[in-house]
C-alpha positions in Angstrom: -8.6 -4.4 -3.5 -11.0 -1.6 -2.5 -11.4 -0.7 -6.2 -11.5 -4.1 -7.7 -15.1 -5.1 -7.0 -16.3 -1.6 -7.8 -14.5 -1.7 -11.1 -16.1 -5.0 -12.0 -19.5 -3.6 -11.2 -18.8 -0.5 -13.4 -17.7 -2.8 -16.2 -20.9 -4.8 -16.0 -22.9 -1.6 -16.2 -20.9 -0.4 -19.2 -21.4 -3.8 -20.9 -25.1 -3.5 -20.3 -25.2 0.0 -21.8 -23.3 -1.2 -24.8 -25.7 -4.0 -25.5 -28.7 -1.7 -25.0 -27.3 0.7 -27.6 -26.9 -2.0 -30.3 -30.3 -2.5 -31.9 -30.4 -6.0 -33.1 -32.1 -9.3 -32.2 -30.3 -11.5 -29.6 -28.8 -8.7 -27.6 -30.3 -9.8 -24.4 -28.9 -13.4 -24.9 -25.5 -12.1 -25.8 -25.5 -9.7 -22.8 -26.6 -12.5 -20.4 -23.9 -14.8 -21.8 -21.2 -12.2 -21.2 -22.4 -11.3 -17.7 -22.7 -15.1 -16.9 -19.0 -15.5 -17.8 -17.9 -12.6 -15.6 -20.0 -13.8 -12.7 -18.6 -17.3 -13.0 -15.0 -16.0 -13.0 -15.8 -13.9 -9.9 -17.5 -16.6 -8.0 -15.6 -17.5 -4.8 -12.7 -15.4 -6.0 -13.7 -11.8 -6.2 -17.0 -11.8 -4.4 -15.8 -12.9 -1.0 -16.8 -11.1 2.2 -13.4 -9.4 2.2 -13.8 -8.0 -1.3 -17.3 -6.9 -0.5 -16.2 -5.2 2.7 -13.4 -3.4 0.9 -15.8 -2.2 -1.8 -18.3 -1.1 0.9 -15.7 0.7 3.0 -14.2 2.5 0.0 -15.7 6.1 0.3 -15.4 6.6 -3.5 -18.2 4.0 -3.9 -20.2 4.2 -0.7 -20.4 8.0 -0.6 -21.2 8.3 -4.3 -23.9 5.7 -4.3 -26.1 5.6 -1.2 -27.8 2.4 -2.4 -24.7 0.5 -1.3 -25.9 0.8 2.3 -29.1 -1.1 1.4 -27.6 -3.6 -1.0 -28.2 -7.0 0.6 -25.3 -8.8 -1.0 -22.8 -6.1 -0.1 -24.1 -5.7 3.5 -24.1 -9.4 4.1 -20.5 -9.5 2.9 -19.5 -6.7 5.1 -21.2 -8.2 8.2 -19.6 -11.6 7.5 -16.2 -9.9 7.2 -16.8 -8.1 10.6 -17.9 -11.4 12.2 -14.8 -13.1 10.8 -12.4 -10.3 11.8 -13.7 -10.1 15.3 -14.5 -13.8 15.6 -16.3 -14.5 18.9 -15.9 -10.9 20.1 -19.6 -9.9 20.0 -18.9 -6.6 21.8 -16.5 -5.5 19.1 -18.8 -6.8 16.3 -21.7 -4.8 17.9 -19.6 -1.7 18.2 -18.5 -1.8 14.6 -22.0 -2.6 13.2 -24.1 -0.4 15.6 -21.8 2.5 16.5 -19.0 2.9 13.9 -21.0 2.0 10.8 -23.7 4.7 11.2 -20.9 7.2 11.7 -19.3 6.1 8.4 -22.7 6.1 6.6 -23.7 9.5 7.9 -20.2 11.0 7.4 -19.8 11.9 11.1 -16.7 12.4 13.1 -13.5 11.8 11.1 -15.6 10.7 8.1 -17.2 14.2 8.0 -14.0 16.2 7.8 -13.5 18.2 4.6 -10.5 16.2 3.5 -12.6 13.0 3.8 -15.6 14.4 1.9 -13.4 15.7 -0.9 -11.3 12.6 -1.1 -14.2 10.4 -2.0 -15.2 12.5 -5.0 -12.2 11.5 -7.1 -11.4 8.1 -8.5 -7.6 8.1 -7.8 -6.6 4.5 -8.0 -3.8 3.9 -10.4 -2.3 0.4 -10.1 0.8 1.3 -12.0 1.6 4.2 -9.6 1.0 1.9 -6.7 3.1 -0.9 -8.3 6.0 1.4 -8.9 5.9 2.6 -5.3 5.9 -1.0 -4.0 8.7 -2.0 -6.3 10.9 0.9 -5.2 10.2 0.2 -1.5 11.2 -3.5 -2.1 14.3 -2.5 -3.9 15.3 -0.1 -1.1 14.7 -2.8 1.5 16.6 -5.5 -0.3 19.6 -3.3 -1.3 20.3 -2.2 2.3 23.6 -3.6 3.6 22.4 -4.0 7.1 19.8 -6.6 6.6 19.8 -8.8 9.8 16.8 -10.8 10.8 18.5 -12.8 13.6 19.8 -11.7 17.0 23.3 -13.0 16.5 24.1 -10.0 14.2 25.1 -12.1 11.3 23.7 -11.3 7.8 20.9 -13.8 6.9 20.5 -12.5 3.4 23.9 -12.5 1.5 24.6 -9.3 -0.3 24.9 -9.3 -4.1 28.5 -10.3 -5.0 29.4 -11.7 -1.6 29.8 -15.2 -2.9 32.2 -14.1 -5.6 34.3 -12.3 -3.1 34.6 -15.3 -0.9 35.5 -17.5 -3.9 32.3 -19.6 -3.2 30.8 -19.9 -6.7 28.5 -22.9 -6.5 
């Protein structure tokens, strides 16, 4: 999710550059129509405070573009996410917004370590790699013979082929 909002912003910039490079009447209207469609599809789906907070907290975007810290839409989304996450706990909200956020912005503490600074320079999100990792973890978890989610030690999830062995083919 941390790359989704940023990828959409990048796509909008690339679309804008593409329309600028085409020299013909009506480019502005065509560009506006395309951007309007994108924004309509994003509205209340991909522009939620959670998406904005993930975008904001992704060092690839925040450390490569200082304007993110002054972008009103992004900051409002981040603050709303903090208020929601720590609902009613004003001490925690204050700590995140007034103590932790400046450390993040200024790359202090853990955020200033060489591994953190180097890690934000490279766009390393690959959904296919992540999808493969998740699929293999799910396969490993579901193929284990000792799946037991109840305290009575009986299998809750029948193993593949168990129903055929019991003669129970329904």
